[in-house]
C-alpha positions as CSV (number, residue, x, y, z in Angstrom):
1,M,49.1,34.8,-137.1
2,R,49.1,34.0,-133.5
3,I,51.2,31.3,-131.9
4,R,51.4,30.0,-128.3
5,L,52.7,27.0,-126.3
6,N,49.9,24.8,-125.1
7,G,51.5,22.0,-123.0
8,D,53.7,19.9,-125.2
9,M,52.1,21.4,-128.4
10,V,52.7,24.6,-130.3
11,Q,49.3,26.0,-131.3
12,A,49.2,28.3,-134.3
13,Y,46.2,30.2,-135.5
14,S,46.1,32.0,-138.8
15,D,43.4,34.4,-139.9
16,S,43.9,35.9,-143.4
17,F,42.2,38.1,-146.0
18,F,39.6,39.9,-143.9
19,G,38.7,36.7,-142.0
20,L,37.6,34.8,-145.1
21,E,40.2,32.1,-144.5
22,N,41.4,30.8,-141.1
23,E,43.2,27.8,-139.9
24,E,44.4,26.4,-136.6
25,F,47.0,23.7,-136.3
26,F,49.1,22.0,-133.6
27,I,52.7,21.1,-133.8
28,P,54.3,18.8,-131.2
29,V,57.2,20.6,-129.5
30,R,59.5,17.6,-130.3
31,E,59.0,18.5,-134.0
32,V,60.5,22.0,-133.6
33,K,64.0,21.9,-135.2
34,A,65.0,25.5,-134.8
35,I,63.8,28.9,-133.7
36,Q,65.1,32.0,-135.3
37,I,64.6,35.6,-134.1
38,G,65.7,38.5,-136.2
39,Q,65.0,41.9,-137.5
40,G,65.7,43.6,-140.8
41,C,65.0,46.4,-143.2
42,T,61.4,47.1,-144.3
43,W,62.0,46.2,-147.9
44,W,58.5,47.1,-149.2
45,L,59.1,50.7,-148.2
46,F,62.5,50.7,-150.0
47,W,61.0,49.2,-153.3
48,L,58.0,51.6,-153.1
49,G,60.4,54.5,-152.7
50,L,62.5,53.7,-155.8
51,P,59.8,54.5,-158.4
52,T,58.8,57.7,-156.5
53,L,62.4,58.8,-156.1
54,T,61.9,61.8,-158.4
55,I,59.6,63.4,-155.9
56,F,60.3,64.0,-152.2
57,V,58.1,61.1,-151.1
58,G,60.5,58.5,-152.5
59,V,63.4,59.9,-150.5
60,V,61.3,59.7,-147.3
61,L,60.2,56.2,-148.0
62,I,63.7,55.0,-148.6
63,I,65.0,56.6,-145.4
64,L,62.1,55.0,-143.5
65,A,62.9,51.6,-144.9
66,F,66.2,51.7,-143.1
67,I,64.9,53.2,-139.9
68,V,61.7,51.2,-139.4
69,K,62.7,47.6,-138.6
70,Q,60.6,44.5,-139.0
71,R,61.0,42.0,-136.2
72,Y,60.2,38.4,-136.9
73,L,60.2,34.9,-135.3
74,V,60.7,31.9,-137.5
75,L,59.8,28.4,-136.2
76,H,61.3,25.6,-138.3
77,T,59.8,22.1,-138.1
78,S,60.2,19.1,-140.4
79,Q,56.8,19.8,-142.1
80,V,56.2,23.6,-141.9
81,T,58.0,26.9,-141.4
82,L,56.1,29.6,-139.5
83,I,57.0,33.2,-139.8
84,I,55.5,35.6,-137.3
85,F,56.1,39.3,-137.3
86,Y,56.0,40.9,-133.8
87,K,56.4,44.2,-131.9
88,R,57.0,43.2,-128.2
89,T,60.4,41.7,-127.8
90,E,59.9,40.4,-124.2
91,K,57.0,38.1,-125.1
92,V,59.0,36.6,-128.0
93,A,62.0,35.9,-125.7
94,Q,59.6,34.3,-123.1
95,F,58.1,32.1,-125.9
96,R,61.5,31.1,-127.2
97,N,62.7,30.1,-123.7
98,A,59.5,28.1,-123.1
99,I,59.9,26.2,-126.4
100,L,63.6,25.5,-125.6
101,E,62.7,24.4,-122.0
102,A,59.9,22.1,-123.3
103,R,62.2,20.7,-126.0
104,H,65.1,20.1,-123.7
105,P,63.9,20.0,-120.1
106,K,66.5,20.4,-117.4
107,K,67.2,17.1,-115.8
108,P,67.4,17.1,-112.0
109,P,70.9,16.5,-110.7
110,I,71.7,12.9,-110.0
111,P,72.3,12.4,-106.3
112,K,75.6,11.0,-105.3
113,P,75.6,7.6,-103.7
114,P,76.6,7.6,-100.0
115,A,80.3,7.1,-99.5
116,P,81.1,3.5,-98.3
117,H,82.2,3.2,-94.7
118,P,85.8,2.1,-94.3
119,V,86.1,-1.4,-93.1
120,N,88.7,-2.3,-90.5
121,K,90.3,-5.7,-91.0
122,D,91.6,-6.0,-87.5
């Protein structure tokens, strides 16, 4: 799955199962409710290592499950939840900041009105 910010829309493109299925959809940035960035254990290596524990391969797979981390980005909206696994941390941080900036743009400071001149009543 690929995802990018395109103006005020989040564009997501999914290509699955050897290119037999693909879809592209657009989500308005205002629909983004939350962004989650995390990393965790590679659980499929752990579960693959359990039945092969009697041979040395199982021990290696279980150790690798805790060493090799999966990094993911979760984009929550009211209609859909997108989960994207990634390798480059800096691009994900840039994407997160761009979404947050588009969702809540910084407002320019309000200029102070000029101070009134003192009036002499003489």
